[in-house]
C-alpha positions in Angstrom: -81.9 -20.0 -53.1 -80.0 -18.8 -50.0 -76.7 -19.9 -51.5 -77.5 -18.1 -54.8 -78.4 -14.9 -52.9 -75.2 -15.1 -51.0 -73.1 -15.8 -54.1 -74.7 -13.0 -56.1 -74.4 -10.5 -53.3 -70.6 -11.2 -53.1 -70.3 -10.9 -56.8 -72.2 -7.7 -57.3 -72.3 -6.0 -53.9 -76.0 -5.4 -54.3 -78.4 -5.5 -51.3 -80.2 -8.6 -50.3 -83.7 -7.5 -51.4 -82.4 -6.4 -54.8 -80.6 -9.7 -55.3 -83.6 -11.7 -54.3 -85.8 -9.8 -56.7 -83.3 -10.2 -59.5 -83.0 -13.9 -59.0 -86.8 -14.3 -59.0 -87.1 -12.2 -62.1 -84.4 -14.3 -63.8 -85.9 -17.6 -62.8 -82.8 -18.5 -60.8 -80.4 -17.9 -63.6 -77.3 -16.3 -62.1 -76.0 -14.6 -65.3 -79.4 -13.1 -66.1 -79.8 -11.9 -62.5 -76.4 -10.3 -62.7 -77.4 -8.4 -65.8 -80.6 -7.3 -64.2 -78.7 -5.9 -61.2 -76.2 -4.1 -63.5 -79.0 -2.5 -65.5 -80.7 -1.3 -62.3 -77.4 -0.1 -61.1 -76.8 1.8 -64.3 -80.3 3.4 -64.1 -79.7 4.5 -60.5 -76.3 5.8 -61.5 -77.9 7.9 -64.3 -80.2 9.5 -61.7 -77.3 10.4 -59.5 -75.1 11.6 -62.4 -75.6 15.3 -61.5 -74.5 14.9 -57.9 -71.0 15.8 -56.7 -68.7 13.1 -55.6 -66.1 15.1 -53.7 -65.1 12.7 -50.9 -63.2 9.5 -51.3 -59.6 8.3 -51.2 -56.3 8.9 -53.0 -53.9 5.9 -53.3 -50.3 6.1 -54.5 -47.2 4.0 -54.6 -44.2 3.2 -56.7 -42.8 0.0 -58.3 -40.1 -2.1 -56.8 -37.4 -0.5 -58.9 -38.5 2.9 -57.7 -38.6 4.5 -61.2 -42.4 4.4 -61.8 -45.3 5.7 -59.7 -49.0 5.2 -59.8 -51.9 7.3 -58.3 -55.6 7.2 -58.5 -58.4 9.2 -56.9 -61.7 7.3 -56.3 -64.6 9.3 -55.2 -67.9 9.1 -53.2 -70.5 11.6 -52.1 -69.8 11.3 -48.4 -67.0 10.6 -46.1 -69.1 7.8 -44.5 -69.2 5.8 -47.7 -65.5 6.5 -48.4 -64.7 4.6 -45.1 -67.0 1.7 -46.1 -65.1 -1.6 -46.5 -66.8 -2.3 -49.9 -65.7 1.2 -51.2 -62.2 0.8 -49.9 -61.9 -2.7 -51.5 -63.1 -1.3 -54.8 -60.5 1.6 -54.6 -57.7 -0.9 -54.0 -58.8 -3.0 -56.9 -58.9 0.1 -59.2 -55.4 1.0 -58.0 -54.2 -2.5 -58.9 -55.6 -2.1 -62.4 -53.8 1.3 -62.8 -50.5 -0.3 -61.6 -50.8 -3.3 -64.0 -52.4 -1.6 -67.1 -50.8 1.9 -66.8 -53.7 3.9 -68.4 -52.8 7.3 -69.7 -56.0 9.0 -68.5 -59.4 8.5 -66.8 -61.1 7.6 -70.1 -58.7 4.8 -70.7 -59.1 3.5 -67.2 -62.9 3.4 -67.4 -62.7 1.2 -70.5 -60.4 -1.4 -68.8 -61.6 -4.8 -67.6 -62.8 -5.2 -64.0 -63.4 -8.9 -63.2 -66.0 -9.9 -65.9 -67.1 -6.3 -66.8 -65.5 -2.9 -67.3 -64.4 -0.3 -64.7 -67.2 2.0 -66.0 -69.9 -0.7 -65.6 -68.6 -1.6 -62.1 -68.8 2.1 -61.1 -72.4 2.2 -62.2 -73.2 -1.1 -60.5 -71.7 0.1 -57.1 -73.4 3.4 -57.4 -76.7 1.5 -57.6 -75.9 -0.9 -54.8 -74.2 1.6 -52.3 -76.7 4.4 -53.0 -74.3 7.2 -53.7 -72.6 8.5 -56.8 -69.1 7.0 -57.2 -66.5 8.3 -59.5 -62.9 8.1 -60.5 -61.8 11.7 -61.1 -58.0 11.4 -61.5 -55.4 8.8 -62.5 -51.6 9.2 -63.1 -48.7 7.1 -64.0 -45.3 8.8 -63.7 -42.0 7.3 -64.9 -38.4 8.5 -64.6 -35.9 7.3 -67.2 -32.9 8.7 -65.3 -33.8 8.7 -61.7 -36.6 7.8 -59.2 -40.2 8.4 -58.5 -41.4 9.1 -55.0 -45.0 9.0 -53.7 -46.5 10.7 -50.7 -50.0 10.4 -49.2 -51.2 13.1 -46.7 -54.2 13.3 -44.4 -55.3 9.6 -44.7 -55.6 9.8 -48.4 -57.0 13.3 -49.0 -53.9 14.5 -50.7 -51.5 12.4 -52.9 -48.3 13.3 -54.7 -46.0 11.6 -57.2 -42.7 13.3 -58.0 -40.0 12.2 -60.6 -36.4 13.2 -60.0 -33.1 12.8 -61.8 -29.7 12.3 -60.3 -30.9 10.6 -57.0 -31.2 7.0 -55.8 -34.2 4.9 -54.9 -35.7 5.7 -51.5 -34.0 9.1 -51.7 -34.7 11.4 -48.7 -34.8 14.5 -50.9 -37.4 13.0 -53.3 -39.6 12.1 -50.3 -39.2 15.6 -48.8 -40.0 17.3 -52.1 -43.1 15.2 -52.4 -44.1 16.5 -49.0 -43.4 20.0 -50.2 -45.8 19.6 -53.2 -48.5 18.2 -50.8 -48.1 21.1 -48.4 -47.5 24.0 -50.8 -49.6 23.0 -53.8 -47.5 24.5 -56.6 -49.1 24.9 -60.0 -46.0 24.3 -62.0 -42.3 23.4 -61.7 -40.6 26.6 -63.0 -41.5 30.2 -64.1 -41.0 29.1 -67.7 -44.1 26.8 -67.3 -46.5 29.6 -66.3 -48.8 30.4 -69.1 -48.0 33.8 -70.7 -51.7 34.8 -70.4 -51.6 34.1 -66.7 -48.5 36.3 -66.3 -50.2 39.1 -68.2 -53.3 38.8 -66.1 -51.2 39.2 -63.0 -49.4 42.2 -64.4 -52.7 43.9 -65.3 -54.0 43.4 -61.7 -50.8 44.7 -60.2 -50.7 47.7 -62.6 -54.3 48.7 -61.7 -53.6 48.3 -57.9 -50.4 50.4 -58.2 -52.2 53.2 -60.1 -55.0 53.2 -57.5 -52.3 53.6 -54.9 -51.0 56.6 -56.7 -47.5 55.1 -57.6 -45.5 57.1 -60.2 -45.7 55.7 -63.7 -41.9 55.3 -63.8 -41.9 53.1 -60.8 -44.8 50.8 -61.7 -43.0 48.4 -64.0 -40.2 47.9 -61.5 -42.6 47.2 -58.7 -44.5 44.8 -61.0 -41.3 42.9 -61.6 -40.8 42.5 -57.8 -44.4 41.4 -57.4 -44.0 38.8 -60.1 -41.1 37.3 -58.2 -43.4 36.9 -55.2 -46.0 35.3 -57.5 -43.5 32.8 -58.8 -42.6 31.9 -55.2 -46.2 30.9 -54.6 -46.9 29.0 -57.8 -43.6 27.5 -59.0 -42.1 24.6 -57.0 -38.4 25.5 -57.5 -39.0 29.1 -56.3 -40.9 28.1 -53.2 -39.4 28.4 -49.7 -38.2 24.9 -48.7 -40.5 23.4 -46.0 -37.6 22.0 -44.0 -35.4 25.1 -44.1 -37.1 28.5 -44.5 -33.8 30.2 -45.3 -33.5 28.2 -48.6 -35.6 27.8 -51.7 -36.3 24.5 -53.4 -34.0 25.6 -56.2 -31.1 26.2 -53.7 -31.7 22.8 -52.1 -31.5 21.1 -55.5 -28.2 22.9 -56.3 -26.7 21.9 -53.0 -27.7 18.2 -53.7 -25.5 18.0 -56.8 -25.3 19.4 -60.3 -27.2 16.4 -61.9 -30.1 16.6 -59.3 -33.3 17.9 -60.7 -37.1 17.6 -60.7 -38.5 16.1 -63.9 -42.2 16.3 -63.1 -44.8 16.2 -60.3 -48.5 15.3 -60.0 -50.7 16.3 -57.1 -54.3 15.1 -56.4 -56.5 16.6 -53.7 -60.0 15.8 -52.6 
């Protein structure tokens, strides 16, 4: 019985008392006991479904060729659980699945195989055995056809970035630095052209109302709004931001100085 308990604990991650009860209920049948534990885990997970899993870890890296990157955010309710060895091991295994299977989104990832079950079922099982709601909130696979992908992890896995760039080599310093830029400055988009028109109009309306309340002449308001929009783009658009390594340059100017073919294709940023 002791060997069965040990083996089932290693397989499911459930507590000793739960494992013993499941084995007794299953008459010593390991497969039935596993199913019992999974059902209990799913029931416990359902009870915790409304809780917020806002702690956890973000893992990111690139392939050996340097042209494809992978990132996943695995969540727990508390920082204490996120540092737990069982949780950390689970997060690493989820990342390996992302790297191997390249799911397009969270829903695809949850349906993939994890050992002899699915990622979704394993999440529910661990939620039951650990006693906290676990989740996988974000997943990304980023590929560059004409350049490289760089990854960056900040604050021990609380912020993660992937950035794809054209016109640069593998292990490029500029790609790494711009991944750091994204982590630090949290841009919403790459260029002003990517800002949604309704967001721009909303900003204009706010500025217009502010300027009217300040008593600015009607003829000046639109000119002032144009200047304020420039400042807005500096905050939300990566290429318009002040470069973190040289505050006399913008990211756009740094890219131009690096070469006419150097450009940012796309970036992804996750944050706990």
